[in-house]
C-alpha positions as CSV (number, residue, x, y, z in Angstrom):
1,M,49.0,-2.3,-52.2
2,E,46.0,-4.6,-52.7
3,H,42.6,-3.5,-51.9
4,L,40.1,-6.4,-51.6
5,S,36.3,-5.9,-51.9
6,D,33.4,-8.1,-53.0
7,F,32.7,-5.8,-56.1
8,L,34.8,-3.0,-57.9
9,V,33.1,-0.3,-59.7
10,V,35.3,2.0,-61.9
11,G,33.5,5.4,-62.4
12,S,31.4,7.6,-60.5
13,G,28.8,8.9,-62.9
14,I,25.0,7.7,-62.7
15,A,25.9,4.3,-64.0
16,G,28.7,3.6,-61.7
17,L,27.2,5.2,-58.4
18,L,23.7,3.6,-58.9
19,T,25.5,0.2,-59.6
20,A,27.6,0.8,-56.4
21,H,24.6,1.7,-54.3
22,K,22.7,-1.4,-55.2
23,L,25.7,-3.7,-54.8
24,S,26.2,-2.3,-51.3
25,A,23.2,-4.2,-50.2
26,I,24.9,-7.6,-50.8
27,G,28.6,-6.8,-50.1
28,T,31.4,-4.4,-49.9
29,V,32.1,-2.0,-52.9
30,H,35.2,-0.1,-53.8
31,V,34.5,2.8,-56.3
32,V,37.6,4.0,-58.2
33,T,37.3,7.3,-59.9
34,K,40.1,9.3,-61.4
35,K,38.9,12.7,-60.0
36,G,36.6,13.7,-57.4
37,A,33.4,11.7,-57.1
38,V,31.2,14.3,-58.5
39,H,33.6,14.8,-61.6
40,S,31.6,12.8,-64.2
41,N,29.9,13.0,-67.6
42,T,26.6,12.8,-65.7
43,N,27.5,15.9,-63.8
44,H,27.6,17.9,-67.0
45,A,24.3,16.5,-68.4
46,Q,21.9,19.2,-69.0
47,G,18.9,18.0,-70.8
48,G,17.5,15.2,-68.7
49,I,16.3,11.5,-68.7
50,A,13.8,10.2,-71.2
51,A,10.8,8.0,-69.8
52,V,7.2,7.4,-70.6
53,M,5.4,9.0,-67.5
54,E,2.0,10.1,-68.7
55,A,-0.5,10.1,-71.6
56,P,-0.9,10.7,-74.4
57,D,2.8,9.4,-74.6
58,S,3.2,5.6,-74.9
59,F,5.8,3.0,-74.6
60,E,5.3,2.2,-78.4
61,A,5.9,5.9,-79.2
62,H,9.2,6.0,-77.4
63,V,10.3,2.7,-78.9
64,Q,9.6,4.0,-82.5
65,D,11.4,7.4,-81.9
66,T,14.4,5.4,-80.6
67,L,14.3,3.0,-83.5
68,K,14.0,5.7,-86.0
69,A,16.9,7.7,-84.6
70,G,19.1,4.6,-84.5
71,A,18.9,4.3,-88.3
72,G,18.2,0.6,-88.5
73,L,21.0,-0.5,-86.1
74,C,19.2,-0.8,-82.8
75,D,18.4,-4.0,-81.1
76,E,14.7,-3.8,-80.9
77,R,14.5,-6.3,-78.1
78,I,16.8,-4.1,-75.9
79,V,15.1,-0.9,-77.0
80,R,11.7,-2.5,-75.8
81,M,13.2,-3.7,-72.5
82,V,14.7,-0.4,-71.7
83,V,11.6,1.9,-72.6
84,A,9.3,-0.4,-70.5
85,D,11.5,-0.3,-67.4
86,G,12.1,3.4,-67.7
87,P,9.3,4.6,-65.4
88,A,10.3,2.3,-62.4
89,R,14.0,3.4,-62.7
90,V,12.9,7.1,-62.8
91,R,10.7,6.6,-59.7
92,E,13.7,4.8,-58.0
93,L,15.9,8.0,-58.7
94,M,13.2,10.1,-57.1
95,E,13.1,7.9,-54.1
96,L,16.9,8.3,-53.7
97,G,16.3,12.0,-53.5
98,V,16.5,13.4,-57.3
99,R,14.5,16.3,-57.5
100,F,13.0,16.6,-60.9
101,S,11.4,20.0,-62.1
102,G,7.5,20.4,-61.7
103,E,4.8,21.0,-59.3
104,P,3.8,18.4,-56.7
105,G,2.3,15.4,-58.5
106,K,2.9,17.0,-61.9
107,L,6.3,16.5,-63.6
108,D,7.6,19.3,-66.1
109,L,8.3,17.2,-69.1
110,G,10.5,18.6,-71.8
111,M,10.7,18.0,-75.5
112,E,13.8,17.4,-77.4
113,G,15.0,16.6,-81.0
114,G,13.6,13.3,-82.4
115,H,11.0,12.7,-79.8
116,S,7.3,12.8,-80.7
117,H,6.1,13.7,-77.1
118,R,7.1,15.6,-74.1
119,R,8.9,12.9,-72.1
120,V,12.1,14.4,-70.7
121,L,12.4,14.6,-67.0
122,H,14.8,17.3,-66.1
123,A,16.0,19.5,-63.1
124,G,16.1,22.8,-65.0
125,D,19.3,22.5,-67.2
126,L,21.2,21.0,-64.3
127,T,19.6,17.5,-64.4
128,G,23.1,15.7,-64.2
129,R,24.2,17.8,-61.4
130,E,21.1,17.0,-59.4
131,I,21.3,13.2,-60.2
132,E,24.9,13.2,-59.2
133,R,24.2,15.0,-55.9
134,A,21.6,12.5,-54.8
135,L,23.8,9.5,-55.8
136,V,26.9,10.7,-54.1
137,D,25.0,11.5,-51.1
138,A,23.6,7.8,-51.0
139,C,27.0,6.1,-51.6
140,R,28.9,8.3,-49.1
141,S,26.2,7.3,-46.4
142,S,26.7,3.7,-46.9
143,A,29.3,1.8,-44.8
144,S,29.7,-0.8,-47.5
145,I,31.0,1.7,-50.0
146,R,34.6,3.1,-50.2
147,I,35.3,5.8,-52.8
148,F,38.9,6.0,-54.0
149,E,39.1,9.5,-55.6
150,N,41.9,10.6,-57.7
151,H,42.8,7.1,-58.8
152,S,43.4,6.4,-62.5
153,T,42.7,2.7,-63.8
154,V,45.6,1.4,-65.8
155,D,44.6,-2.2,-67.0
156,L,42.3,-5.0,-65.9
157,L,43.5,-7.7,-63.6
158,L,43.0,-11.2,-65.4
159,C,43.6,-14.8,-64.5
160,E,45.6,-15.2,-67.6
161,H,47.3,-13.0,-70.0
162,P,45.1,-12.3,-73.1
163,S,47.7,-14.0,-75.2
164,K,47.2,-17.1,-73.3
165,A,43.5,-17.5,-73.0
166,S,40.3,-16.6,-75.0
167,P,38.0,-14.0,-73.4
168,R,35.4,-16.7,-72.3
169,S,38.0,-18.9,-70.8
170,N,39.7,-16.1,-68.8
171,R,38.3,-14.1,-65.8
172,C,38.6,-10.6,-64.7
173,L,39.7,-10.2,-61.1
174,G,39.7,-6.4,-60.7
175,A,42.0,-3.5,-62.0
176,Y,45.3,-1.8,-61.4
177,A,44.9,1.9,-60.5
178,L,47.5,4.6,-60.2
179,E,47.0,6.8,-57.1
180,D,47.8,10.4,-58.5
181,S,49.2,11.8,-55.2
182,T,51.9,9.1,-54.6
183,G,52.3,7.6,-58.1
184,A,51.9,4.3,-56.6
185,V,49.9,1.6,-58.6
186,H,47.4,-0.5,-56.4
187,S,45.7,-3.7,-57.1
188,F,42.1,-3.6,-56.6
189,T,40.7,-7.2,-56.5
190,S,37.0,-8.3,-56.5
191,R,34.5,-10.9,-57.3
192,A,33.0,-8.7,-60.1
193,T,34.2,-5.6,-61.9
194,V,32.0,-3.1,-63.3
195,L,33.3,-0.4,-65.8
196,A,31.4,2.8,-65.9
197,T,34.0,5.2,-67.2
198,G,31.9,7.0,-69.6
199,G,32.9,7.8,-73.2
200,A,35.9,9.0,-75.1
201,G,35.2,12.6,-76.2
202,K,38.8,13.6,-75.5
203,V,39.8,11.7,-78.6
204,Y,38.7,14.8,-80.3
205,M,40.0,18.4,-80.2
206,Y,36.6,19.8,-79.5
207,T,34.2,17.9,-77.2
208,S,31.5,18.8,-74.7
209,N,32.7,16.1,-72.4
210,P,34.7,16.9,-69.1
211,D,38.5,16.3,-69.1
212,I,38.2,12.7,-67.9
213,A,36.3,11.3,-70.9
214,S,39.5,9.4,-72.5
215,G,37.7,6.2,-73.0
216,D,39.7,4.2,-70.2
217,G,37.1,1.4,-69.9
218,M,36.9,0.8,-73.6
219,A,40.6,0.7,-74.0
220,M,41.3,-1.6,-71.0
221,S,38.6,-4.0,-72.2
222,Y,40.1,-4.2,-75.7
223,R,43.5,-5.0,-74.4
224,A,41.9,-7.5,-72.1
225,G,40.3,-9.3,-75.1
226,A,36.7,-8.0,-75.0
227,E,34.7,-7.3,-77.9
228,L,34.0,-3.7,-78.9
229,R,31.4,-2.5,-81.4
230,N,30.3,0.3,-83.6
231,L,33.1,2.8,-82.6
232,E,32.4,4.7,-85.8
233,F,29.2,6.2,-84.6
234,V,30.5,9.2,-82.6
235,Q,27.6,11.7,-81.8
236,F,28.6,15.3,-82.3
237,H,26.3,17.5,-80.3
238,P,25.0,20.2,-82.7
239,T,25.1,23.1,-80.2
240,C,28.4,23.9,-78.0
241,L,28.9,27.6,-77.2
242,Y,31.5,29.0,-79.5
243,D,33.8,31.0,-77.3
244,P,37.3,31.1,-78.9
245,G,38.4,33.7,-76.3
246,S,38.0,31.4,-73.4
247,M,41.1,30.6,-71.6
248,T,39.8,27.5,-70.1
249,E,39.1,24.0,-71.6
250,E,35.6,24.2,-69.7
251,G,34.7,27.5,-71.1
252,R,35.5,26.2,-74.8
253,R,33.3,23.2,-74.5
254,F,30.2,24.6,-72.7
255,L,27.3,22.7,-73.9
256,L,23.9,24.4,-75.0
257,S,21.2,21.7,-74.3
258,E,19.0,20.1,-76.8
259,A,16.2,21.1,-74.8
260,L,16.7,24.7,-75.9
261,R,15.8,23.7,-79.4
262,G,13.0,21.9,-78.0
263,E,11.6,24.9,-76.4
264,G,11.5,26.9,-79.7
265,G,15.3,27.7,-80.3
266,R,16.1,28.5,-83.8
267,L,19.4,28.0,-85.9
268,L,20.4,30.9,-87.8
269,L,23.2,32.0,-90.1
270,K,25.1,35.2,-89.4
271,D,22.6,37.1,-91.8
272,G,19.8,36.0,-89.7
273,S,18.3,33.5,-92.1
274,R,17.2,30.0,-91.0
275,F,18.6,27.0,-92.9
276,M,17.4,23.8,-91.2
277,E,14.3,23.6,-93.4
278,R,16.6,22.7,-96.3
279,Y,17.9,19.6,-94.4
280,D,14.9,18.0,-92.7
281,P,11.1,18.9,-92.4
282,R,11.6,18.8,-88.6
283,K,13.9,21.7,-88.7
284,E,15.8,22.3,-85.4
285,L,13.9,19.2,-84.0
286,A,15.5,16.8,-86.2
287,P,17.8,14.3,-84.6
288,R,21.2,15.3,-83.7
289,D,23.2,13.6,-86.4
290,I,21.0,15.6,-89.0
291,V,21.4,18.8,-87.1
292,A,25.1,18.6,-86.7
293,R,25.8,17.7,-90.4
294,A,23.5,20.6,-91.4
295,I,25.5,23.1,-89.3
296,D,28.8,21.5,-90.5
297,A,27.7,21.8,-94.1
298,E,26.6,25.6,-93.6
299,M,29.8,26.5,-92.0
300,K,31.8,24.9,-94.7
301,R,29.7,26.5,-97.5
302,T,29.8,30.0,-96.0
303,G,33.3,30.0,-94.5
304,A,31.7,30.9,-91.1
305,E,33.3,30.0,-87.8
306,C,29.9,29.3,-86.2
307,V,26.2,29.4,-86.6
308,Y,23.7,31.1,-84.1
309,L,21.1,29.8,-81.6
310,D,18.2,32.3,-81.3
311,M,16.0,32.0,-78.2
312,S,14.5,35.5,-78.3
313,A,11.0,34.1,-79.0
314,R,10.8,33.0,-75.4
315,P,10.2,35.3,-72.4
316,K,13.2,36.1,-70.4
317,G,11.4,35.0,-67.3
318,F,10.8,31.5,-68.8
319,L,14.4,31.2,-69.9
320,E,15.8,32.1,-66.4
321,R,13.5,29.4,-64.8
322,R,14.0,26.6,-67.3
323,F,17.7,27.3,-68.3
324,P,19.2,28.9,-65.1
325,G,22.9,27.4,-65.6
326,I,23.0,28.2,-69.3
327,M,21.8,31.8,-68.8
328,A,24.3,32.3,-66.0
329,H,27.1,31.0,-68.1
330,C,26.2,33.3,-71.0
331,R,25.9,36.2,-68.8
332,S,29.5,35.5,-67.3
333,I,30.9,36.0,-70.8
334,G,28.8,38.9,-71.6
335,L,25.9,37.3,-73.7
336,D,22.3,37.7,-72.9
337,M,20.5,34.6,-74.5
338,A,17.0,36.3,-74.1
339,A,18.2,39.1,-76.4
340,Q,20.7,38.1,-78.9
341,P,21.6,35.0,-80.8
342,I,24.3,32.8,-79.2
343,P,27.2,31.5,-81.4
344,V,27.3,27.7,-81.5
345,V,29.4,25.0,-83.2
346,P,29.2,21.1,-83.1
347,A,31.5,19.1,-80.7
348,A,32.2,15.6,-79.9
349,H,29.6,14.3,-77.5
350,F,28.7,10.7,-77.2
351,F,29.8,7.3,-78.3
352,C,27.0,5.0,-79.5
353,G,29.6,2.2,-79.7
354,G,31.5,0.6,-76.8
355,V,32.3,-2.6,-75.1
356,Q,29.8,-5.2,-76.2
357,T,27.4,-6.5,-73.4
358,D,24.4,-8.6,-73.1
359,Q,21.0,-7.6,-71.8
360,D,22.6,-7.5,-68.2
361,G,25.7,-5.5,-68.9
362,A,27.9,-8.7,-69.0
363,T,30.8,-8.6,-71.3
364,D,32.3,-11.8,-73.0
365,I,35.1,-11.9,-70.1
366,P,33.6,-13.6,-67.1
367,G,33.5,-11.2,-64.0
368,L,33.6,-8.0,-66.1
369,F,30.5,-5.8,-66.6
370,A,30.2,-2.6,-68.6
371,V,27.4,0.0,-68.1
372,G,26.6,3.4,-69.4
373,E,28.4,5.0,-72.3
374,T,31.4,2.6,-71.9
375,A,29.0,-0.2,-73.1
376,H,27.5,-1.0,-76.5
377,T,24.0,-2.6,-75.4
378,G,22.3,-2.1,-78.7
379,L,20.0,0.7,-77.5
380,H,21.3,3.5,-79.5
381,G,22.1,1.8,-82.9
382,A,23.7,4.3,-85.3
383,N,22.5,7.6,-83.4
384,R,21.4,8.1,-79.9
385,L,18.0,9.6,-79.2
386,A,18.4,12.7,-77.0
387,S,18.3,12.0,-73.2
388,N,18.1,8.1,-73.7
389,S,21.7,7.9,-72.2
390,L,20.9,8.6,-68.5
391,L,18.0,6.2,-69.0
392,E,20.3,3.5,-70.3
393,C,22.6,3.9,-67.3
394,A,19.7,3.6,-64.9
395,I,18.4,0.4,-66.6
396,F,21.7,-1.3,-67.1
397,A,22.8,-0.4,-63.5
398,H,19.9,-2.3,-62.3
399,R,20.2,-5.2,-64.5
400,A,23.9,-5.6,-63.8
401,F,23.2,-5.6,-60.0
402,L,20.6,-8.3,-60.5
403,R,23.0,-10.5,-62.6
404,I,25.9,-10.1,-60.3
405,Q,23.6,-10.9,-57.4
406,R,22.5,-14.1,-59.1
407,D,26.0,-14.9,-59.9
408,N,27.5,-14.4,-56.5
409,Q,25.2,-16.5,-54.2
410,G,26.7,-17.7,-51.0
411,P,29.7,-16.3,-49.0
412,L,31.1,-13.1,-50.5
413,A,34.1,-12.8,-48.2
414,A,36.2,-15.5,-50.1
415,P,38.8,-13.5,-52.1
416,P,39.3,-14.0,-55.7
417,A,42.6,-15.7,-57.1
418,R,45.8,-14.0,-55.9
419,V,47.2,-11.4,-58.4
420,A,50.6,-10.3,-59.0
421,P,51.6,-6.7,-57.7
422,W,52.2,-4.0,-60.3
423,D,55.7,-4.2,-61.5
424,P,57.2,-1.1,-63.0
425,G,60.1,-2.9,-64.4
426,K,63.1,-0.7,-65.2
427,A,60.7,2.4,-65.9
428,V,62.1,5.6,-64.8
429,P,60.7,9.2,-64.2
430,S,59.7,11.0,-67.2
431,N,62.0,14.1,-68.2
432,E,60.2,14.5,-71.5
433,A,56.6,15.4,-70.8
434,V,56.6,17.2,-74.2
435,V,56.3,13.8,-75.7
436,V,52.9,13.4,-74.1
437,Q,51.7,16.8,-75.0
438,Q,52.8,16.8,-78.6
439,N,51.3,13.3,-79.3
440,W,48.1,14.5,-77.4
441,D,47.5,17.4,-79.5
442,S,48.4,15.6,-82.8
443,L,46.0,12.9,-82.2
444,R,43.1,15.0,-81.2
445,R,43.6,17.4,-84.1
446,L,44.0,14.5,-86.5
447,M,40.7,13.0,-85.3
448,W,39.0,16.3,-85.6
449,N,40.2,17.1,-89.0
450,Y,40.2,13.5,-90.5
451,V,37.5,11.6,-88.7
452,G,34.9,14.1,-87.7
453,I,31.3,14.6,-88.7
454,V,31.9,14.1,-92.5
455,R,34.6,11.6,-93.6
456,S,36.0,10.1,-96.7
457,D,38.2,7.1,-97.6
458,R,41.2,9.2,-98.4
459,R,41.0,11.1,-95.1
460,L,40.3,7.9,-93.0
461,K,43.3,5.9,-94.6
462,N,45.6,8.9,-94.0
463,A,44.4,9.1,-90.4
464,L,45.2,5.5,-89.9
465,E,48.7,5.7,-91.1
466,R,49.5,8.8,-89.0
467,I,47.8,7.4,-85.8
468,R,49.9,4.2,-86.1
469,I,53.1,6.4,-86.3
470,I,51.9,8.1,-83.1
471,S,50.8,5.0,-81.3
472,R,54.2,3.4,-81.9
473,D,55.8,6.4,-80.2
474,V,53.4,6.4,-77.3
475,S,53.9,2.7,-76.8
476,D,57.7,3.0,-76.7
477,Y,57.3,5.9,-74.3
478,Y,54.8,4.1,-72.1
479,W,56.9,1.2,-71.3
480,H,60.1,3.3,-70.4
481,V,58.7,5.7,-68.0
482,L,56.7,5.7,-64.7
483,L,53.0,6.3,-65.1
484,T,51.2,9.5,-64.9
485,R,47.4,10.1,-65.5
486,D,48.2,12.0,-68.7
487,L,50.4,9.0,-70.0
488,I,47.5,6.6,-69.2
489,E,45.0,8.7,-70.9
490,L,47.3,9.2,-74.0
491,R,47.8,5.4,-74.5
492,N,44.1,4.9,-74.2
493,I,43.3,7.7,-76.8
494,A,45.9,6.4,-79.2
495,L,44.3,3.0,-79.2
496,L,40.7,4.2,-79.4
497,S,41.6,6.5,-82.3
498,E,42.9,3.6,-84.3
499,L,39.8,1.5,-83.6
500,I,37.6,4.2,-84.4
501,V,39.3,4.6,-87.8
502,A,39.3,0.9,-88.4
503,C,35.6,0.7,-87.8
504,A,34.8,3.6,-90.0
505,L,36.8,2.1,-93.0
506,S,34.9,-1.1,-92.5
507,R,31.6,0.5,-93.2
508,R,30.9,0.8,-96.8
509,E,27.9,3.0,-96.4
510,S,26.7,6.2,-94.6
511,R,24.3,5.5,-91.8
512,G,23.4,7.6,-88.7
513,L,26.3,9.5,-87.2
514,H,28.8,7.9,-89.9
515,F,28.7,10.0,-93.1
516,N,31.4,8.9,-95.7
517,T,31.4,11.2,-99.0
518,D,32.8,8.0,-100.9
519,C,29.8,6.0,-99.9
520,P,27.0,8.5,-99.1
521,D,24.0,6.1,-99.0
522,A,22.6,3.7,-96.5
523,V,23.2,0.0,-98.0
524,E,20.9,-2.8,-96.7
525,A,23.8,-5.3,-97.0
526,E,26.0,-3.1,-94.6
527,R,23.3,-3.0,-91.9
528,H,25.4,-4.8,-89.2
529,D,27.6,-3.9,-86.5
530,S,31.2,-3.4,-86.9
531,V,33.2,-5.5,-84.5
532,V,36.9,-5.0,-83.2
533,S,38.3,-7.5,-80.8
534,R,41.9,-8.6,-79.7
535,Y,42.3,-12.3,-80.2
536,H,44.7,-14.4,-78.1
537,D,47.2,-14.5,-81.3
538,G,47.6,-10.7,-81.0
539,K,45.5,-10.0,-84.1
540,L,42.9,-7.1,-84.6
541,S,39.8,-8.7,-85.9
542,L,37.4,-6.3,-87.9
543,G,34.5,-8.4,-89.5
544,T,36.5,-10.5,-92.2
545,Q,39.5,-8.2,-92.1
546,E,42.5,-8.8,-90.0
547,A,45.6,-6.6,-89.5
548,A,48.6,-6.9,-87.0
549,L,48.4,-4.9,-84.0
550,P,51.0,-2.1,-83.9
């Protein structure tokens, strides 16, 4: 079946829903999301959204904090644009019904690692859930928006196959999406397509991300010919709850917000001693890359399975008010955060790289936009400053809307070029689901052990060889069986794993989130973006290196 709308948005986090809400003022919008509308990375965000809302904070202070965290790879022009527009976008969220913590007329601004001032707006420790609630309500109340839940996007629809046209001479016409309940693949055609599919935390065995974060937008964009950048910069959140006894994926990846350390939380070893002063004078308030590497180093040095986060210096009443969600979860597994240190470990959290866009979220394929974690805008550089992610989503949702509005003047009812319906060929139902599960587990464990917080040339090269073997198996299986959501995600994870390793091998230095023991220092000559793009001749381009696609 073909679904025609003026605009297609893939993803239902803050980036996708805010873009859809804005676009609904100028045309019809289809939102495709692979689970329920509220099931997104945004919904799991605890900390908040960073913006300069009052003195003595300033735009310049926020800019400098962002640049410092980004370790020399931020696009300063983008940083200044985002910071300056932050207050307006925050007020817009408030007008849409987002209720941030604080008294009337006085916001309760939080402090997080890497920030020089209190500037993080939050809704307790359930900020993402509150933003998601307001945006879902706004979109569901619009007659111009239709949300397709439980639909997994497969690939982008293009005027020409990528092998026959360069990205800029091609055009995106929408996307194919699998309806989970029926197994049917539908065509969603539109005049402009916005990818807001979030990050790719599921590439790793341990992640703070929900189970939808398989990098779908990044992988589809690469296959379509778009340029991706800086995939080696994967942010590992320093403090996820260590709960090996949990029987659920949700329990094993429960995030303990950056704001806990902003409110006085201390990191301890099993013997009760602090260790962060040995790694950075800012101690627990150092940026995430430094804290995550410090925890990783201490765990390896001592052989411990975790370290501990101690909040006992703050009164229980304060913790209950400020962190109600975290306190409730800890209580549910028998932990009292106010009285005892909580076991924590790092976990894959955020991709600073992604689909390359301009200042308006436009990719190098006409008709295709990317916003949020899916995109590489230049804001984060080599390491994202805490709580700048929701800010980026709000800014680029607005800018993408303005650009799409400018590009689509005149009647919007005219359909794009006709597209071919999905052709399953000779594919048959799968009777070997074990192939998916085995490759899934192998890839994620391989990425965690070989391409994690600390890397080496040897581990990266070994990882690349093994990933390519797995990728060939996945590709062969993909083309012979009917699609399922698990198979779609596995295909995307296999591709992104290879691209992440390729980017990591190309960077002959350590910078921000990328640390290689064979080249442990930052090198000025290496201070540039890593680039991967699929050319029309079927080559993988990585800077000056080229290798045949598997």
